[in-house]
N, C-alpha and C positions, 0 to 999 in steps of 0.2 A: 608700769610702763604704758605709754600711750602711743599708738601708731596711726599715722594718717596716710591714706591712699587716695589719689585722684583717679577716677575711672570715667572715661567719656561716655555720655549717654548713647544708647543705640540709635543709629540714624533712622529717621523716618522722612518720607517724602510727603509734604503737606500740599494739598490741592489749592491752587490759586487761580484756576482757569475759568471761574464762573460757570456759566452754562455752555461751555465749549466742549471740544472733542478730547477725550482721553486716549492718546495714542503714543507711539514711541518717538514722535518727531517734534511735538509742540512743547515748549518750555513752560508747562503749566504746574509743575511740582517744585515748590521751593526755588523757583527761578531756573529750573533745569528740566531736561527731558526725562521721561519715565525710564527707570532702570529695572529690568525684569528681576523679580524675586524680592523687590523692596516692600516695605510696609507702606500702604497707601492710607493717608489720613485725610478725612473730609470733616473740617471743623468750622468752616466759614458759615455765616448765617444763611439759612435757606428761607423759603423753598428754592430748590435748584435742581435742574435736570442736566445730568452729565451724560454725554454720548460716548459709549465704549466703542472704540475702533480697533479691531484686532486683525486688520488686513483680510477682510471678507471671511473671517472664520478659519482661515488656513493656519494661522499662528496666533493663538490666544494670548492676551496679556497675562504674563506670569506674575502672580501677586503672592508675596509671602504672608501677609495678613492685611485685612481690610477693616479699617476703623472709621466709624461714623459717629460723631458726637453732637451734631446739630440737627434739629428736626427738619423734615421736608425734603430730604434728598431722594432722587429717583435716578437710578442708573439704567439707561436704555441702550439698545444696540444702535450703532450708527448705521449699519447695514444688517440685513438679515443674516443670522449666523454668528455675528460678533459676540465674543464671550471673554470671560476671565477664567483663568485656571489657578487654583490655590496650590501653592507649593511651599516647601520649607515649613514654617510654623503652622500654616494652613488654619488660620483663625479668622472668623468673622466676629469682630468686636463691635456690637451695635448698641450704642447708648442713647440713641434717639430713633424713633420709628422711621423706617426707610423701606424703599421698594427697589427690587432689582429685576428688570425684565430682560436684561442681557443674559446670555447663558452663563451658568456657573458649572465648573467641572473640577474634579480632583481625583487623581489616581490613588491617593492614600487617605481619602476621607477628609473631614475637617471638623473643627469644634466651634460651636456658637457660644460666645460669652457676651457680657453686657446685658442689662436688664430690660432692653427695649425689643420691639418686634422688627424682624426683617421679613418682608413678603417676597417670595421668589415666584416670578410669573412666567418663567420659561422652563423647558425641560432641563433637568440638572443631571449631568453624567457623572455619577459619584461611585467610586469603588472604595471599599474599605469601610470604616466606621464613621458615621455622622453622629457626633456627640453634641447634645443640646444641654449645656451646663447651666446657662442662665438665659432669661428672657425667652423669646418665642421665635420660632420659624413658622411662617405661614406659607402654604402652597395654594396659590390662587391662579385663576385663569388657566393657562397652559402649564402651570408649575407642577412638576411631578418628578419622581426619580426614574431615570431611564437606564442607569448603569447597573453594575453588578454589586451594589452596596451590600456588604455582608450583614450589617445591622445598623439600626438607629438606637442609640443609647439615650434614654431620657433620665437626666439627673433630677434631684428633688426640686430645684429651682428652674427647671426647664419646661417648655411647653411646645407642643406640635399641633398646628391648626390645619385641618384639611378643609379648605374653604370652597364649597360648591354653591355659594349664594347665587351666582349666576349659573344658568343651566350648564351642568357638566357632570360627568360620571367617569372618572379617569382611572380609578384604582391608583391613586397618586403615589403610593409607596412601592409599587412594582413588586419585586421579589424580596424586598428587604424585610428582615426580621426586626421586631421591636423588643428591646430589653429595657425594662422599667426598673429604675432605682428611685422611683417616686415621680413627681411631675404631673403633667396634664396632657392628655390627648383629646382634642376637641374636633368634632365633625360638624360642619355647617351645611345643612341640606339646601337645595335650591329654594329661593324665595318666590319662584314663578309657579303659579297654580298648575297642577296637573303633571308636574315633572317628577320623575322617579330617580332618586339619587342612591347609588350603591357604591360602597367602598369596602374592598376586601384587604385584610392584613394577613399576610401569610402565617406569621406566628407571633406570639406574645409570651415573653418570659418575665414573670414577676419576681425579680431578684431581691429587691428590698424596698423599703419606703412604702408610701401609699400612692398609687396611681389613680388620678381622677379621669374617668372616661365620661365625656360630656357630649351629648347630641341634642339639638333642639328639634322640635317636630317640623315636618315638611309643611309646605303651603297646602292650601285646599286642593283636594283631589290628587295630591301627590303622595309620595312615600319616601321613606329614608331607611336605609339599612347600612349598619356598620358591623361587619362580620370578621371575627378572628378565627382563622382556619385551625389553629391549634393554640393551646394555652398551657404553659408549664409553671409549676410552683413547687418548691420544696418546703418542708415543715419549717416554720419560722421565717419564710420568705415574705415577699411583698404582699400588700393587700390592695383592695380595689374599692373605690367609691364610684358608683355609677349614677350619673346625674342627667336629668332631662324630664320634660313633661310628657305624659301619655306613653310612657315606656311600655313596650310590649305590643303596642298597636301598630298598624301598618305605617302610620305617619312617623313612628320613631321606634325602630327595632335595633337593639344591640344584641348580637349573638356571639356566644362563646362555644366553639366546637371542642369536643374531647374532654370536657370537664366532668369530673365525678362529683355528683351532688351527695349530700348526706341528709337523708329524710327530706329531699327536695330543696335543700338549702345549699348555698355556697358559703361555707363558714367564714371565708376570708374576704367576703364582699358585703357591702352595705349599699342600699339604694337611697338616693336623696331625691325627693319630689317636692318642689317648692322649698319650704323650710323644714319639712318632716324627714325623719330618717327611719328606714325600715330594713328588716332582714331581706336578703336577696334570694328570691326563688328562681330556680332554673327550670324552665319548661322543657318538655321532651325534645323540642326542635332547637334547643340552644338559646332561646330568648331569655333575657334577664328581665324580671318584673319585680316590683315591690310585693312582698308577701301580703296577700289580701287581708283586709281587716278580719274577715270571718275565720282566717286560719290562726289567729291569735286566741289564746285562752286568757280571759280577763278575770275569771272568777276565783273562788277560794282555792288555796293550795291543795285542798283535799282531792281536787280533780287532776292534779299533776301526774303525768306519766312520762316514760322515756321518749315518747313521740310528741310531747307537748311543747309548743312555743309559747311560753308564759309572758304575758304583758299585763301585770296587775293594774287594775283600775284604781285601787287604793292600797295603802301600805299594809301588807299582811304580817302576821306572826306565825311562823311555822311551828306546828305542834308534833310533827313526825318527820322522819327522813323521807326524801322524795327523789325521784329521777326526773330529768328534764332533757329536752333536745336543745333548747335555747331559752335565754332569759333576757327580756327587754325591760329596762327601767327608764321611764320618762321623768321629766323634771318634777321633783317633790315626792317621788315614789321611793319608799325605803323598804327594807326588810327589817321589821322591828326585832329587838333583842329577844331571843327565845328563852323558854323556861328551863331548857337543858341543851346540851350540844345537839345540833341538827346537821345531818349530812344532806348535801345536794349533789346527786350523782349524774355527771354528764358523760360517763364513759361509753355509753352506747349511742350518743347523739352527736349533734353538730358542735357541741362544746363552745357555744358562743354566748358572751355577755355583752349586750349593747346598751350603752347609756346615751340617751339621745340629746341631752342638753340640760342646762340648769344644774341642780345638785341632787344626788342620790347617795344614800348611805346603807350599807349592810352592817347592822348594829350588833354589838354584843350586849349581854345582860350580866354584868359582873363577870364571872369566869365562864359563863355560857356563851357559845359562839356558833356561827355557821361555818361548816367545813365543806370545801369544794373538792370533789374527786373527779379528775378528768381522765383517769385511767391512762391508756396509751395515746389518747387523742391530744392534739395541740389545743390548749386553752387560749381562746382568742378574746381579748378585751378591746372592743371598739368604743372609745370614750370621746364624746363630743362636748360634754360639760365637765362635771366633777363627780367622780365615783370614789367613795371611801370604804375600805374594807377594815372593819374593826375586829380586834382580837379579844378573846377571853383570856384563857391561859394555856391553850394548846396549839396545835398545828392547823393552819387555815387552808392550805392548798396541798393536795396529794396528786400524784401521777408521775408519768415517765415521759410524756410527750412535749413538755416545755410550755412556757407561758409567753404569749406575744401581746404586746401593747401597741395599739395603733389608734389613730384619731387625734385631732388637735387638742383634746382636753387633758385633764389631769386625773391620774389614778393614784390615790393615796393608799399605800400599804401600811396599815396601822392608822390610829386616829390622828387628828390634826392638832392635838394638844401635847403630844408626847407622853401621854399617860400609859397607853397600851402599845406594845410593839406589834410585830408581825412575824410569822414563821411559816416556812414552806418546806415540804420534803420532796417537791417535784424535782426529779433528777434530770429532766431535759433542760435545754437552754432557756434562759430568760432573754427575750429580744425586745428592744425598744426601737420602734420605727419613727415615731413622731410624737409631739405633745410632751407631757411631763409625767415622769414617774417619781413619786415621792416615797422614800423608804424610811420608816421609823422602826428600826429593828429592835430597839430597847435592848441593845447589847447582844441580840441574837445573831449569830453568824449565818443562820439559814434563812434570813429574810428574803434573799434572792434565790432561794432554792439551793440545790446541790450541784447543778450543772453549770455550763459556761454562761457568761454574761456577754451579750452581743449588742453593741450600740451602733445601729444603722442610721440614727438621727435622733432628734429630740433632746430632752434635758433630763438627766438623772440627778435628783436632789437627795442628799444623805443628811439626816437630821439628828443623828445621835450626838449627845453632848460629850461622850467619852469614846475613845478609840475602839473601832470594831475591826476584827480581822475577818473580812469576808472570804478572802483566799480563793475567789472565783477566777479561773482563767478568763481573760477579757479580750474581745476582738473589737476593734474600731473599724467598721465597714462603711461608715458615712460620717459626715460632719456632725459632731455631737458635743454636748457640754455636760460636765459633772460639777455640781455645786456642793460645796461643803457648808452645811447650814445648821442651825439650831431652831427649835420652836420658840425659845425665849432668849433674851440677851444673855451673853456669857462668854466664857473662854472657848477657844476653838479646839478641835480634835483632829487627829490625823488617822485616816482609815487605810487599811491595806488590802490589796487584791493579789491575785496570782500573776501569771505571765501575761504579757501584753502583746497582742498581734496588731500591728499598726499598718494600715493600708494607706493609699494616697489621699488622705483626708485631714481634716482639722479637728483636733481635740482641744477643747477649752476647759480649763480647770479654774473655777472661780471661788472666791471667798464670799459667803452669804452675808446679808446685811445684819443678821442677828449675832454674828460673831464680833464681839466688841473688844476682845483682848486676846493676846496670845497667838502663837503660831498655829496654823492649820494646814491641811493638805491631804495628799494621797501618796501611797507608795505602791509600786508594781515590782514584780520580779523581772526576769529577763525579757527583753524586747526583741521581737522579730519584725523587721522593717521590710515591707513588700512594695513600697512605692514612695514617691516624694510626699512627705508628711509635714504637718505643722502642729506644734505643741504650744499653746498659748496659756500662760499662767497669770491670773489677775489678782492683785492684792486689793483692788477696789478702794484705793486711797488709804488703806490701813497702814499703820506704822510697823506692825509685826508682819513677818513674812508669810506668804502662802507658798508652800513648797510641794513640788511634784518630784518624787524620788523614783529613780529608774535603776534597774539592774543592768546587766551586760546587754549591750545593743549588738544585734547581728543582722547585717544586710546580705548575708550569704555571698559576699564578694561582688555584688552588683552595685555600681555607683548610684546612690540615692542622695536626695537633698533633704536634710532634716532642718526645718525652720523653727526657731525658738522665739516666741514673742510674748507680749504682755509686760507687766512690771513686777512679776513674781520671780521665783527661783526654781530652776530645774537642777536637781541634785543627781549626779551620776555616782551611785554607790560603789561601782566597780568599773574597771576599764572595759571598753567595748570588745566583744569577741572578734568582730569583724566590722569595720566601717571604713569603706574606701571612697565614700562620696563626699558631700559638702555639708559642713555645719554652717548654717546661716543664722546669725543672731540679729534680731530686730528689736532688741530691748531686753530689760530685765537682767537677771544674773544667772550665769552658768556656774555651778559648783561641782567640779570634778574632785572626788575624794582621792583618786589616784591621778597621776599626770595624764593629761588629755593628749593622746597621740594623734597627730593629723597626718593621715596618709593620702588624703585627697585635698580638700580645700577648706579653710576656715575664713568666712567672710561675714562682715557685719559690724554692728556697733552695740555697745553695752559693756558688761563687766564679766570677767572670768575670774572667780575667786579660787584659783588653783593653778598648778603648774601646767605649762603647755610645751609639748615637744613636737616640732614639725619634722616629720620623717622624710626620708629620701623621696624626692618627687612631689612632696607636699607643697602647698602654697598658703601663705598667710596674707589676707587682704583686710583692709579696714574700710568701712563704708557699707553701702548697700549693693555693691556690685556695679553701680552706675554713677554715684556721686560720692565725694569724700565723706568720711565720718571718723569717729573716735572709738577705738576698741581698747578697753582698759584691762590689762592682765595684772592682777594683784598677786603675782608670784613669779616664779622663774620662767624664762622662755629660752628654749634651745632650738637650734636648727641643725639638721643633718647637712652634709657637705653639698648635696644636690637639691636641697630644699630652696624655696624662693619666697621673697616678699618684696613688695614695692612700697616705698615710703615717700 
């Protein structure tokens, strides 16, 4: 059956008033006057200055969302105190750089989307959560938060810029706490000589992803301080890249209060100076500095101890077992294959391995290999180039504190030819924050350890040519991708994991380019849904299917939206335990093994190769929710007496 549904697009008021006044009386929006709560769209060619008139500030213009798609827009107050208040959707969708010097307020917070920058130049009275999901918010001039904002959430594609380039020192974030899920926080000191710039941030929670903290040096005879009064992070949580010249000197101080160092290092932080990467040293007053050159040991491994920060100047071959605090491998530096199994023990140290760029390999020699023991510490891999850990015939990683991969580079677990696999007995979680994690398990179910798998971002590549039952409980806590791949051309495989915890994020499952025939994919057990989520399955133009198979879905009775996209197949191996929300199809095929019961809403276009039953109170739509489309159901369709559909 094919069903068609026409749904009118959501109304938006489009500015047509040129450089005139935005008020409630002039017919400047789509030929009509402004209606409070509407979406305001500025799409005409700029540059253009629009004057916001909110009746002398006594009654702000109420704006559901503000969208700017053309460059050069500036929104200024018509009179002092004129402002806009975000209500309803509370979204700033900025797709071309813009500035707002009229006041901005919101009693429920707001979200910044769109990949461009919006500069806020007046005090912003914000309560609730300010979420920067995409692009940048810059606070400049008098721009600062003056309300009771509970928190600022930085997502991985978001950036917050504290701009004091002109003389200012405002503590622009007020009492707001910063929660990092990645992204960038940049502080720009005054460019005027002799000016001292100070910014205090009340708290920073490193939840997931990698946060880049950036500050440039102050002008001559000036100083710059960016201080975080408290910093929190759980094991497996977010990491930190601190960037800036002359870090630690008066002209550029970034301070973290309340952080516990391990042998003077912050294990989850790396410092970037120019193009070089260094371990992050925490001074007694909270300053972050790059670990000085003299604090690295560059000589023979015979001098390694539990307090050593090793940075070999040439590629060594270990002849004994050693302990280390941290290991840094620069481009072209490897650990040559040993004459016997060799242990490197990080259990009493910072447990950091930093690869700074280019390529480094930790090599095996036949069945002989290096074995890393992290004890109860979290093993942190900061990878900016490519790091490959090759296996002999045993277990490569030991410990209970988990393994965390961060940095934009690639970590290969197992060699890059598919010859030798990888094995880990670490019982803590394996967490991927960014970059690429390539797993060649060689049919070993323990390549990812024995704990949970947590994907907070990045790409996980599975290269086995035959099916592997990893059986790891998996949590998707950020946008991530899993690629089913091979090292050489051939037939695909389907790998299995444990339960799937799916938050309000996008999980992409893709077919690798080396899979030239046959079906491939992934299967998970039961699915717990804790937010509006997207599952995208990509065949990548192959004729055989890429299949994501899911067990019973449970939303705990809270209406969520589960969006299915791509050109692949999502297979429901059993009926949902509870799903009262919306199924949204944006392409591909949905394959329910049992009849798909719709208690909430089914909307979309694509194919359902199974029976559909629309329960009492349920709704069937075709299209994307805004425009008509075709939804094909290649099986039976039934409606309860109080179900609805529009054709």
